[in-house]
N, C-alpha and C positions, 0 to 999 in steps of 0.2 A: 504494500500500500504506500503510495506517495504522500508526502506531507503536503498539506494544503497551504496555499498562499492567501494572504489577506492584505488589504489596503485600508488605512485609516487616515482621515484628514480632520484636523481641528483648525479653527481660525478664531481670531479675536480682534476687535477693533480697538485701536490705541489712540488716545487723544495726544498725538505727538507727530511731528513731521517724519516722513519716511527716512530721511537722511539720518535723523537722530536714532531711530529704531535700528537702521542698518549699521550704525556705528557700533552698537552692542552686538547684534546678531552676526554681523560680518567679520567680527574678530574672534576666531576660534578659541583663543586663549581666555576669553571673558565668559565662557560657559558657566563657570561656578557662580557668577553673579546672578544668573537668572534660571538655572536649572536646579530645582530642589534635589538634594541628595548627592550633589557633586561636591566633593571636598577639595579637589585639585585638578589642574589641567596642565599638560605639557604639550607643546606643538613643535615638531621637528621633521623636516624632510617629507612634508605632505601627510604626516600622520599626527593625529591628535590623540593623546593618551589621557583618558579620563579616569580619575580615581574616585570611587564612590565613598560615601561616608562610612560604609561597611568595610572599606579597604580593598574592594575589588577593582583591578585595573582593566580597562576596556580600551583596546586599540581601535581607532576609527580612521579609515582612509579618507582624506579630504578629496572628494570627487570634483566638486564645482565650488568656486569662490568667485562669483561674478558681481562686482559692484555696480555695473550698468543695469543689470536686471534685478539686482538685489536678491540674488539666489545663492544659498549655501546648501551643498549636498555632501553627505558623508555615508560611508558604508562600514558596517561592523563586519569583521571577518572572524569566523569561528565562534567559539563559545556555544551559546544556546540557539544561535540562528544558523541556518544553512545558506540563506540568502537574506540580504537586507539592503535597503536604500532609504535614507531619510532626507527630506527636503524642507528647508525653511525659506519661504518667500516673504518679502516685505513689499507691499503694494501701496503706492501713494494714492490716497482717496481725495486729496486736495484739502484746503482749509485746515492745514496742520493736523490731519488725521490720517492714520495708516491702518492697513489690515495686515496682520502677521498670520501666516498660514504655515502650519506644520503638518507634513504628511509622511507616512511610513508605509513601505511595502516590505513584507517579510514572510519567510518560510522558516518555521511553521507558523500557521495563522495565529496561534495563541500569543506568539511573541509580538506580532503587530498590535494586538490588543494591549499588551503590557507596555510596550514602547509608546504607543499612541496615548495611553492614559498618562504616562509620565510627561509626554509632550504637551498635553493639555495643562497640566500643573505648571509646566515651564512657561507656557504662553501667559497664564494668569500672573505668574511672578514677573515676567517681562513687562506686562502692562502696569503692574503695581510699581515696579522699579522706575519706569519712565514717567508715569503720571504723578507719582507721589515722592519720588526720590529715594535714595538708599537708606535714609535714616528712619523710615517708617515701617520697620519690621525686621527683615533679615539684615545681617551685617554685610557690608560690601567687602568683597575679598579681592 
């Protein structure tokens, strides 16, 4: 029996210009500021290594980092996923408002649900960080 694939997409409207949202999202090293459960990040040679609060290190291949389209894509290799691609898009809605979109495609399908759920929490934290500033909850790292 082959593992099933799933795709999940989450989006959130942020009262902040797209350039300011991209400044955070488009810097792979800043993930710990807006992704709950991330304790540390190292970026080298096209790979972002994320260390979770539980101490798990996850290597992510940076696939796309496009400031013109405001698109960031990464791929987790190995671990609990046999295939994975996540995408973060920042869309300018005008009038200092943006749409941040997080999508994930993964095999097995259950991992898309897990990663997509974490992505929703990250989008909510990104919104909070940008609309209210770093001092209103989580510490800036």
